[in-house]
The first five atom37 places (N, CA, C, CB, O) and aatype in JSON, in Angstrom:
{
  "aatype": [10, 7, 1, 0, 7, 0, 4, 19, 16, 1, 0, 7, 7, 14, 7, 11, 18, 3, 15, 0, 15, 17, 13, 2, 9, 10, 15, 18, 0, 6, 2, 8, 0, 16, 4, 1, 1, 15, 4, 3, 19, 3, 0, 13, 4, 19, 7, 18, 15, 19, 18, 0, 14, 10, 19, 7, 7, 5, 19, 6, 4, 11, 16, 18, 11, 0, 5, 16, 15, 19, 3, 12, 9, 0, 7, 0, 0, 14, 15, 15, 7, 16, 16, 4, 18, 6, 11, 9, 18, 15, 14, 0, 14, 15, 14, 14, 14, 14, 14, 10, 14, 14, 10, 14, 10, 14, 4, 0, 13, 14, 3, 0, 1, 4, 10, 7],
  "atom_mask": [
    [1, 1, 1, 1, 1],
    [1, 1, 1, 0, 1],
    [1, 1, 1, 1, 1],
    [1, 1, 1, 1, 1],
    [1, 1, 1, 0, 1],
    [1, 1, 1, 1, 1],
    [1, 1, 1, 1, 1],
    [1, 1, 1, 1, 1],
    [1, 1, 1, 1, 1],
    [1, 1, 1, 1, 1],
    [1, 1, 1, 1, 1],
    [1, 1, 1, 0, 1],
    [1, 1, 1, 0, 1],
    [1, 1, 1, 1, 1],
    [1, 1, 1, 0, 1],
    [1, 1, 1, 1, 1],
    [1, 1, 1, 1, 1],
    [1, 1, 1, 1, 1],
    [1, 1, 1, 1, 1],
    [1, 1, 1, 1, 1],
    [1, 1, 1, 1, 1],
    [1, 1, 1, 1, 1],
    [1, 1, 1, 1, 1],
    [1, 1, 1, 1, 1],
    [1, 1, 1, 1, 1],
    [1, 1, 1, 1, 1],
    [1, 1, 1, 1, 1],
    [1, 1, 1, 1, 1],
    [1, 1, 1, 1, 1],
    [1, 1, 1, 1, 1],
    [1, 1, 1, 1, 1],
    [1, 1, 1, 1, 1],
    [1, 1, 1, 1, 1],
    [1, 1, 1, 1, 1],
    [1, 1, 1, 1, 1],
    [1, 1, 1, 1, 1],
    [1, 1, 1, 1, 1],
    [1, 1, 1, 1, 1],
    [1, 1, 1, 1, 1],
    [1, 1, 1, 1, 1],
    [1, 1, 1, 1, 1],
    [1, 1, 1, 1, 1],
    [1, 1, 1, 1, 1],
    [1, 1, 1, 1, 1],
    [1, 1, 1, 1, 1],
    [1, 1, 1, 1, 1],
    [1, 1, 1, 0, 1],
    [1, 1, 1, 1, 1],
    [1, 1, 1, 1, 1],
    [1, 1, 1, 1, 1],
    [1, 1, 1, 1, 1],
    [1, 1, 1, 1, 1],
    [1, 1, 1, 1, 1],
    [1, 1, 1, 1, 1],
    [1, 1, 1, 1, 1],
    [1, 1, 1, 0, 1],
    [1, 1, 1, 0, 1],
    [1, 1, 1, 1, 1],
    [1, 1, 1, 1, 1],
    [1, 1, 1, 1, 1],
    [1, 1, 1, 1, 1],
    [1, 1, 1, 1, 1],
    [1, 1, 1, 1, 1],
    [1, 1, 1, 1, 1],
    [1, 1, 1, 1, 1],
    [1, 1, 1, 1, 1],
    [1, 1, 1, 1, 1],
    [1, 1, 1, 1, 1],
    [1, 1, 1, 1, 1],
    [1, 1, 1, 1, 1],
    [1, 1, 1, 1, 1],
    [1, 1, 1, 1, 1],
    [1, 1, 1, 1, 1],
    [1, 1, 1, 1, 1],
    [1, 1, 1, 0, 1],
    [1, 1, 1, 1, 1],
    [1, 1, 1, 1, 1],
    [1, 1, 1, 1, 1],
    [1, 1, 1, 1, 1],
    [1, 1, 1, 1, 1],
    [1, 1, 1, 0, 1],
    [1, 1, 1, 1, 1],
    [1, 1, 1, 1, 1],
    [1, 1, 1, 1, 1],
    [1, 1, 1, 1, 1],
    [1, 1, 1, 1, 1],
    [1, 1, 1, 1, 1],
    [1, 1, 1, 1, 1],
    [1, 1, 1, 1, 1],
    [1, 1, 1, 1, 1],
    [1, 1, 1, 1, 1],
    [1, 1, 1, 1, 1],
    [1, 1, 1, 1, 1],
    [1, 1, 1, 1, 1],
    [1, 1, 1, 1, 1],
    [1, 1, 1, 1, 1],
    [1, 1, 1, 1, 1],
    [1, 1, 1, 1, 1],
    [1, 1, 1, 1, 1],
    [1, 1, 1, 1, 1],
    [1, 1, 1, 1, 1],
    [1, 1, 1, 1, 1],
    [1, 1, 1, 1, 1],
    [1, 1, 1, 1, 1],
    [1, 1, 1, 1, 1],
    [1, 1, 1, 1, 1],
    [1, 1, 1, 1, 1],
    [1, 1, 1, 1, 1],
    [1, 1, 1, 1, 1],
    [1, 1, 1, 1, 1],
    [1, 1, 1, 1, 1],
    [1, 1, 1, 1, 1],
    [1, 1, 1, 1, 1],
    [1, 1, 1, 1, 1],
    [1, 1, 1, 1, 1],
    [1, 1, 1, 0, 1]
  ],
  "atom_positions": [
    [[99.16, 109.18, 122.93], [98.52, 108.43, 121.87], [99.45, 107.34, 121.38], [98.12, 109.34, 120.72], [100.67, 107.51, 121.35]],
    [[98.88, 106.24, 121.01], [99.67, 105.13, 120.49], [99.9, 105.27, 119.0], [0.0, 0.0, 0.0], [99.16, 105.95, 118.29]],
    [[100.96, 104.61, 118.55], [101.28, 104.56, 117.12], [101.05, 103.13, 116.66], [102.75, 105.02, 116.84], [101.49, 102.18, 117.31]],
    [[100.37, 102.98, 115.55], [100.12, 101.64, 115.02], [101.44, 101.02, 114.62], [99.14, 101.69, 113.82], [102.19, 101.6, 113.83]],
    [[101.73, 99.84, 115.14], [102.94, 99.13, 114.78], [103.84, 98.88, 115.98], [0.0, 0.0, 0.0], [103.55, 99.3, 117.1]],
    [[104.95, 98.19, 115.7], [105.93, 97.87, 116.74], [106.85, 99.06, 116.96], [106.76, 96.62, 116.36], [107.16, 99.79, 116.02]],
    [[107.29, 99.27, 118.19], [108.15, 100.4, 118.52], [109.5, 100.28, 117.81], [108.36, 100.49, 120.03], [110.05, 99.19, 117.65]],
    [[110.03, 101.45, 117.39], [111.33, 101.53, 116.75], [112.13, 102.61, 117.47], [111.2, 101.85, 115.21], [111.59, 103.67, 117.79]],
    [[113.41, 102.34, 117.74], [114.26, 103.3, 118.43], [114.85, 104.33, 117.47], [115.38, 102.58, 119.17], [114.7, 104.21, 116.25]],
    [[115.52, 105.34, 118.02], [116.19, 106.34, 117.2], [117.27, 105.71, 116.33], [116.79, 107.44, 118.08], [117.61, 106.24, 115.27]],
    [[117.81, 104.6, 116.78], [118.83, 103.89, 116.0], [118.19, 103.1, 114.86], [119.64, 102.95, 116.91], [118.91, 102.58, 114.01]],
    [[116.87, 103.0, 114.82], [116.17, 102.33, 113.74], [115.83, 100.87, 113.97], [0.0, 0.0, 0.0], [115.27, 100.22, 113.09]],
    [[116.15, 100.35, 115.13], [115.86, 98.95, 115.41], [114.8, 98.78, 116.47], [0.0, 0.0, 0.0], [114.18, 99.76, 116.9]],
    [[114.58, 97.53, 116.9], [113.55, 97.27, 117.91], [113.98, 97.66, 119.32], [113.19, 95.81, 117.88], [113.14, 97.76, 120.21]],
    [[115.26, 97.89, 119.54], [115.73, 98.29, 120.86], [115.74, 97.15, 121.86], [0.0, 0.0, 0.0], [115.55, 95.99, 121.5]],
    [[115.97, 97.5, 123.12], [116.03, 96.52, 124.2], [114.68, 96.52, 124.91], [117.19, 96.84, 125.21], [114.14, 97.57, 125.24]],
    [[114.15, 95.33, 125.13], [112.85, 95.27, 125.78], [112.71, 93.97, 126.56], [111.72, 95.39, 124.75], [113.38, 92.98, 126.29]],
    [[111.81, 94.03, 127.54], [111.38, 92.84, 128.26], [110.02, 92.47, 127.68], [111.31, 93.07, 129.83], [109.23, 93.35, 127.32]],
    [[109.76, 91.18, 127.59], [108.5, 90.74, 127.0], [107.74, 89.88, 127.99], [108.75, 89.97, 125.7], [108.32, 89.06, 128.7]],
    [[106.45, 90.07, 128.03], [105.57, 89.25, 128.86], [104.35, 88.91, 128.03], [105.17, 89.97, 130.21], [103.95, 89.71, 127.18]],
    [[103.78, 87.76, 128.25], [102.56, 87.42, 127.52], [101.6, 86.67, 128.43], [102.89, 86.56, 126.27], [102.01, 86.06, 129.42]],
    [[100.34, 86.74, 128.09], [99.31, 86.04, 128.85], [98.17, 85.72, 127.9], [98.82, 86.89, 130.07], [98.04, 86.34, 126.84]],
    [[97.34, 84.76, 128.28], [96.22, 84.36, 127.43], [95.2, 85.48, 127.38], [95.58, 83.06, 127.95], [94.86, 86.08, 128.41]],
    [[94.7, 85.76, 126.2], [93.79, 86.88, 125.97], [92.38, 86.57, 126.46], [93.77, 87.22, 124.48], [91.52, 86.13, 125.68]],
    [[92.14, 86.8, 127.76], [90.79, 86.61, 128.29], [90.22, 87.93, 128.8], [90.79, 85.56, 129.42], [89.06, 88.0, 129.2]],
    [[91.04, 88.98, 128.79], [90.61, 90.3, 129.27], [90.2, 91.16, 128.08], [91.72, 90.98, 130.09], [90.45, 90.8, 126.93]],
    [[89.59, 92.29, 128.37], [89.27, 93.24, 127.3], [90.57, 93.9, 126.84], [88.23, 94.32, 127.78], [91.59, 93.83, 127.54]],
    [[90.54, 94.54, 125.68], [91.74, 95.24, 125.2], [92.16, 96.31, 126.21], [91.48, 95.89, 123.82], [93.35, 96.47, 126.48]],
    [[91.19, 97.04, 126.77], [91.51, 98.09, 127.74], [92.23, 97.52, 128.96], [90.23, 98.82, 128.17], [93.17, 98.14, 129.46]],
    [[91.8, 96.36, 129.44], [92.45, 95.75, 130.6], [93.86, 95.25, 130.24], [91.59, 94.59, 131.15], [94.78, 95.39, 131.04]],
    [[94.02, 94.67, 129.05], [95.34, 94.24, 128.6], [96.28, 95.43, 128.48], [95.24, 93.5, 127.25], [97.43, 95.38, 128.92]],
    [[95.78, 96.51, 127.89], [96.57, 97.72, 127.73], [96.98, 98.3, 129.08], [95.79, 98.77, 126.92], [98.13, 98.67, 129.28]],
    [[96.05, 98.37, 130.01], [96.33, 98.92, 131.34], [97.37, 98.09, 132.08], [95.04, 99.01, 132.17], [98.23, 98.64, 132.76]],
    [[97.3, 96.77, 131.96], [98.27, 95.89, 132.6], [99.66, 96.15, 132.05], [97.89, 94.41, 132.41], [100.63, 96.23, 132.8]],
    [[99.77, 96.29, 130.74], [101.06, 96.54, 130.11], [101.58, 97.93, 130.49], [100.95, 96.41, 128.57], [102.76, 98.09, 130.79]],
    [[100.7, 98.92, 130.48], [101.12, 100.28, 130.81], [101.64, 100.35, 132.24], [99.95, 101.26, 130.62], [102.65, 101.02, 132.5]],
    [[100.97, 99.68, 133.18], [101.42, 99.7, 134.58], [102.83, 99.12, 134.71], [100.44, 98.9, 135.47], [103.63, 99.61, 135.5]],
    [[103.13, 98.07, 133.93], [104.46, 97.47, 134.03], [105.53, 98.45, 133.56], [104.53, 96.17, 133.19], [106.67, 98.37, 134.03]],
    [[105.2, 99.35, 132.66], [106.15, 100.39, 132.24], [106.19, 101.53, 133.25], [105.77, 100.94, 130.83], [107.27, 102.04, 133.57]],
    [[105.05, 101.93, 133.75], [104.97, 103.05, 134.7], [105.83, 102.82, 135.94], [103.53, 103.29, 135.12], [106.42, 103.77, 136.46]],
    [[105.91, 101.59, 136.42], [106.64, 101.31, 137.66], [108.13, 101.09, 137.43], [106.04, 100.09, 138.34], [108.89, 100.93, 138.39]],
    [[108.57, 101.07, 136.17], [109.97, 100.83, 135.83], [110.63, 102.15, 135.43], [110.09, 99.79, 134.68], [110.27, 102.73, 134.41]],
    [[111.58, 102.61, 136.22], [112.24, 103.89, 135.96], [113.0, 103.9, 134.63], [113.2, 104.22, 137.08], [113.19, 104.97, 134.05]],
    [[113.43, 102.74, 134.14], [114.19, 102.68, 132.9], [113.31, 102.46, 131.67], [115.22, 101.57, 132.98], [113.81, 102.46, 130.54]],
    [[112.02, 102.29, 131.87], [111.11, 102.05, 130.76], [110.82, 103.37, 130.04], [109.78, 101.39, 131.26], [110.47, 104.37, 130.68]],
    [[110.97, 103.37, 128.71], [110.69, 104.56, 127.91], [109.45, 104.41, 127.04], [111.89, 104.88, 127.03], [109.01, 105.36, 126.39]],
    [[108.87, 103.2, 127.04], [107.67, 102.97, 126.26], [107.3, 101.5, 126.29], [0.0, 0.0, 0.0], [108.01, 100.67, 126.85]],
    [[106.18, 101.2, 125.68], [105.71, 99.82, 125.68], [104.89, 99.59, 124.42], [104.88, 99.49, 126.95], [104.39, 100.53, 123.81]],
    [[104.76, 98.33, 124.05], [103.88, 97.98, 122.93], [102.99, 96.83, 123.38], [104.71, 97.59, 121.65], [103.36, 96.01, 124.21]],
    [[101.81, 96.82, 122.8], [100.82, 95.79, 123.12], [100.38, 95.14, 121.84], [99.61, 96.39, 123.9], [99.98, 95.81, 120.88]],
    [[100.44, 93.81, 121.81], [99.85, 93.04, 120.73], [98.73, 92.22, 121.34], [100.91, 92.13, 119.99], [98.97, 91.42, 122.25]],
    [[97.53, 92.41, 120.86], [96.39, 91.67, 121.39], [95.52, 91.22, 120.23], [95.56, 92.55, 122.39], [94.89, 92.04, 119.57]],
    [[95.48, 89.91, 119.96], [94.61, 89.42, 118.89], [93.14, 89.66, 119.24], [94.86, 87.92, 118.64], [92.78, 89.74, 120.42]],
    [[92.31, 89.78, 118.23], [90.9, 90.06, 118.48], [90.2, 88.93, 119.23], [90.18, 90.32, 117.16], [89.34, 89.18, 120.07]],
    [[90.57, 87.7, 118.93], [89.91, 86.56, 119.57], [90.97, 85.57, 120.04], [88.91, 85.87, 118.6], [91.8, 85.13, 119.26]],
    [[90.94, 85.23, 121.34], [91.85, 84.21, 121.88], [93.31, 84.56, 121.67], [0.0, 0.0, 0.0], [93.67, 85.72, 121.46]],
    [[94.16, 83.54, 121.73], [95.58, 83.74, 121.5], [96.29, 84.38, 122.68], [0.0, 0.0, 0.0], [95.73, 84.53, 123.76]],
    [[97.52, 84.76, 122.43], [98.36, 85.35, 123.47], [98.48, 86.86, 123.29], [99.75, 84.7, 123.47], [98.71, 87.34, 122.18]],
    [[98.33, 87.59, 124.38], [98.61, 89.02, 124.41], [100.11, 89.14, 124.66], [97.75, 89.78, 125.5], [100.66, 88.43, 125.51]],
    [[100.77, 90.04, 123.92], [102.19, 90.26, 124.17], [102.41, 91.7, 124.56], [103.05, 89.89, 122.94], [101.95, 92.62, 123.88]],
    [[103.11, 91.9, 125.67], [103.45, 93.23, 126.19], [104.96, 93.34, 126.19], [102.86, 93.46, 127.63], [105.65, 92.52, 126.8]],
    [[105.49, 94.35, 125.52], [106.93, 94.61, 125.53], [107.16, 95.96, 126.2], [107.52, 94.59, 124.07], [106.55, 96.96, 125.83]],
    [[108.05, 95.97, 127.18], [108.44, 97.23, 127.83], [109.86, 97.54, 127.39], [108.32, 97.14, 129.41], [110.78, 96.74, 127.58]],
    [[110.04, 98.71, 126.8], [111.31, 99.12, 126.2], [112.18, 99.89, 127.18], [111.06, 99.96, 124.96], [111.7, 100.76, 127.9]],
    [[113.47, 99.55, 127.2], [114.44, 100.16, 128.1], [115.35, 101.1, 127.31], [115.28, 99.07, 128.84], [115.68, 100.81, 126.16]],
    [[115.75, 102.2, 127.9], [116.7, 103.11, 127.24], [117.9, 103.3, 128.15], [116.03, 104.48, 126.91], [117.78, 103.77, 129.28]],
    [[119.07, 102.94, 127.62], [120.32, 103.17, 128.34], [121.05, 104.36, 127.75], [121.21, 101.92, 128.3], [121.86, 104.99, 128.43]],
    [[120.77, 104.68, 126.49], [121.34, 105.86, 125.83], [120.24, 106.54, 125.03], [122.55, 105.47, 124.91], [119.14, 106.0, 124.91]],
    [[120.53, 107.73, 124.49], [119.51, 108.47, 123.75], [119.09, 107.75, 122.47], [120.02, 109.86, 123.41], [117.96, 107.93, 122.01]],
    [[119.97, 106.92, 121.87], [119.57, 106.2, 120.66], [118.58, 105.09, 120.96], [120.79, 105.63, 119.96], [117.95, 104.56, 120.04]],
    [[118.44, 104.71, 122.24], [117.48, 103.68, 122.63], [116.08, 104.25, 122.83], [117.95, 102.99, 123.91], [115.13, 103.49, 123.04]],
    [[115.94, 105.57, 122.77], [114.63, 106.18, 122.96], [113.73, 105.83, 121.78], [114.76, 107.72, 123.1], [114.21, 105.6, 120.67]],
    [[112.43, 105.77, 122.01], [111.48, 105.42, 120.96], [111.31, 106.59, 120.01], [110.11, 105.01, 121.57], [111.1, 107.73, 120.43]],
    [[111.42, 106.28, 118.71], [111.31, 107.33, 117.69], [110.08, 107.17, 116.82], [112.55, 107.32, 116.82], [109.68, 108.12, 116.14]],
    [[109.47, 106.01, 116.81], [108.33, 105.79, 115.95], [107.86, 104.36, 116.02], [0.0, 0.0, 0.0], [108.14, 103.65, 116.98]],
    [[107.15, 103.95, 114.98], [106.62, 102.59, 114.94], [106.76, 102.04, 113.53], [105.13, 102.56, 115.39], [106.61, 102.77, 112.54]],
    [[107.05, 100.75, 113.44], [107.13, 100.05, 112.16], [105.83, 99.27, 111.97], [108.38, 99.11, 112.09], [105.27, 98.76, 112.94]],
    [[105.36, 99.17, 110.73], [104.1, 98.43, 110.51], [104.15, 97.03, 111.1], [103.81, 98.35, 109.01], [105.08, 96.26, 110.86]],
    [[103.13, 96.71, 111.87], [103.02, 95.4, 112.49], [101.56, 95.2, 112.86], [103.96, 95.26, 113.75], [101.03, 95.91, 113.72]],
    [[100.93, 94.26, 112.24], [99.49, 94.04, 112.43], [99.15, 93.72, 113.88], [99.02, 92.91, 111.53], [99.75, 92.84, 114.49]],
    [[98.2, 94.45, 114.42], [97.69, 94.17, 115.76], [98.54, 94.71, 116.89], [0.0, 0.0, 0.0], [98.2, 94.51, 118.06]],
    [[99.65, 95.4, 116.58], [100.54, 95.93, 117.62], [100.43, 97.44, 117.66], [102.02, 95.5, 117.37], [100.32, 98.09, 116.62]],
    [[100.46, 98.0, 118.87], [100.44, 99.45, 119.04], [101.58, 99.83, 119.98], [99.07, 99.93, 119.6], [101.79, 99.19, 121.01]],
    [[102.33, 100.87, 119.6], [103.48, 101.36, 120.36], [103.09, 102.62, 121.13], [104.69, 101.63, 119.43], [102.44, 103.51, 120.58]],
    [[103.5, 102.68, 122.39], [103.22, 103.85, 123.23], [104.52, 104.34, 123.84], [102.18, 103.51, 124.35], [105.29, 103.56, 124.39]],
    [[104.78, 105.64, 123.73], [105.96, 106.24, 124.34], [105.58, 106.76, 125.71], [106.54, 107.38, 123.44], [104.53, 107.38, 125.89]],
    [[106.45, 106.51, 126.69], [106.19, 106.98, 128.05], [106.33, 108.5, 128.07], [107.16, 106.31, 129.08], [107.31, 109.05, 127.57]],
    [[105.36, 109.17, 128.64], [105.37, 110.62, 128.74], [105.62, 111.0, 130.18], [104.04, 111.24, 128.22], [104.93, 110.55, 131.09]],
    [[106.62, 111.84, 130.36], [106.98, 112.28, 131.71], [106.31, 113.61, 131.99], [108.52, 112.39, 131.87], [106.32, 114.5, 131.14]],
    [[105.74, 113.75, 133.16], [105.13, 115.01, 133.56], [106.23, 115.99, 133.95], [104.14, 114.8, 134.74], [107.23, 115.59, 134.55]],
    [[106.07, 117.27, 133.61], [107.08, 118.23, 134.03], [107.09, 118.37, 135.55], [106.82, 119.6, 133.37], [106.08, 118.16, 136.22]],
    [[108.25, 118.71, 136.08], [108.37, 118.89, 137.52], [107.48, 120.06, 137.94], [109.84, 119.14, 137.95], [107.4, 121.05, 137.22]],
    [[106.84, 119.96, 139.09], [105.98, 121.06, 139.53], [106.82, 122.3, 139.86], [105.16, 120.64, 140.76], [107.98, 122.19, 140.27]],
    [[106.22, 123.46, 139.69], [106.9, 124.72, 140.01], [107.05, 124.82, 141.53], [106.12, 125.94, 139.45], [106.2, 124.34, 142.28]],
    [[108.14, 125.47, 141.98], [108.28, 125.63, 143.42], [107.21, 126.59, 143.94], [109.7, 126.16, 143.78], [106.74, 127.45, 143.2]],
    [[106.82, 126.44, 145.2], [105.79, 127.34, 145.75], [106.35, 128.76, 145.87], [105.3, 126.83, 147.13], [107.56, 128.94, 145.98]],
    [[105.47, 129.77, 145.84], [105.95, 131.15, 145.99], [106.49, 131.36, 147.4], [104.8, 132.17, 145.69], [106.13, 130.63, 148.32]],
    [[107.37, 132.36, 147.57], [107.9, 132.61, 148.92], [106.78, 133.06, 149.85], [109.03, 133.67, 148.87], [105.79, 133.63, 149.4]],
    [[106.93, 132.8, 151.14], [105.88, 133.2, 152.09], [105.79, 134.72, 152.2], [106.13, 132.58, 153.48], [106.78, 135.43, 152.0]],
    [[104.6, 135.2, 152.52], [104.39, 136.63, 152.72], [104.95, 137.04, 154.08], [102.87, 137.0, 152.61], [104.98, 136.23, 155.0]],
    [[105.39, 138.3, 154.21], [105.89, 138.74, 155.52], [104.73, 138.75, 156.53], [106.55, 140.16, 155.43], [103.57, 138.93, 156.14]],
    [[105.04, 138.57, 157.79], [103.95, 138.55, 158.8], [103.3, 139.93, 158.91], [104.5, 138.11, 160.17], [103.95, 140.96, 158.73]],
    [[102.02, 139.92, 159.21], [101.28, 141.16, 159.42], [101.58, 141.69, 160.82], [99.75, 140.95, 159.22], [101.82, 140.91, 161.75]],
    [[101.57, 143.02, 160.98], [101.79, 143.57, 162.34], [100.61, 143.21, 163.24], [101.99, 145.12, 162.3], [99.49, 143.05, 162.77]],
    [[100.89, 143.1, 164.51], [99.83, 142.8, 165.47], [98.91, 144.0, 165.61], [100.42, 142.4, 166.84], [99.39, 145.13, 165.55]],
    [[97.61, 143.8, 165.8], [96.7, 144.93, 165.96], [96.92, 145.61, 167.31], [95.23, 144.46, 165.84], [97.32, 144.98, 168.29]],
    [[96.66, 146.9, 167.35], [96.8, 147.66, 168.6], [95.5, 147.58, 169.38], [97.16, 149.14, 168.32], [94.42, 147.83, 168.86]],
    [[95.63, 147.23, 170.63], [94.45, 147.18, 171.49], [94.14, 148.55, 172.04], [94.65, 146.19, 172.63], [92.97, 148.92, 172.19]],
    [[95.19, 149.34, 172.34], [95.02, 150.67, 172.9], [95.88, 151.62, 172.09], [95.39, 150.72, 174.42], [97.1, 151.44, 172.06]],
    [[95.3, 152.61, 171.44], [96.12, 153.56, 170.68], [97.0, 154.36, 171.61], [95.24, 154.5, 169.85], [96.49, 155.15, 172.41]],
    [[98.29, 154.2, 171.53], [99.26, 155.0, 172.3], [100.48, 155.21, 171.43], [99.65, 154.3, 173.65], [100.44, 154.89, 170.24]],
    [[101.52, 155.71, 171.97], [102.72, 156.04, 171.19], [103.3, 154.81, 170.51], [103.78, 156.69, 172.1], [103.78, 154.9, 169.38]],
    [[103.26, 153.66, 171.17], [103.84, 152.46, 170.58], [103.03, 152.0, 169.37], [103.91, 151.34, 171.61], [103.61, 151.5, 168.41]],
    [[101.71, 152.15, 169.39], [100.86, 151.73, 168.29], [100.9, 152.72, 167.14], [99.43, 151.53, 168.77], [100.85, 152.32, 165.98]],
    [[100.98, 153.99, 167.44], [100.89, 155.01, 166.4], [102.24, 155.24, 165.72], [100.37, 156.32, 166.99], [102.28, 155.77, 164.61]],
    [[103.32, 154.85, 166.34], [104.65, 155.17, 165.86], [105.08, 154.37, 164.74], [0.0, 0.0, 0.0], [106.2, 154.55, 164.24]]
  ]
}
């Protein structure tokens, strides 16, 4: 979920970010998806914010970088029209269970070797 406002780091400031902007001709959902993808593909991105005016103007996408734990996103500061999103990492998948031991071969003819 997004937080209304501009992203704020644990240190209390705006942090380090890259900024991109484009003319607002897309829907909010398309602008948001474009900004989110730019964060998803960046291993150092810890979150992003989107500013999109209701009519015309420039959309601004900021992707936030974290080099230390104080650079991580801690919240949002009031900022009209801006929403902050923290990148959520999926937990690593559990390892598969160990394989089952092989089943014995069926006996075609009951004899000492099969019954033993």
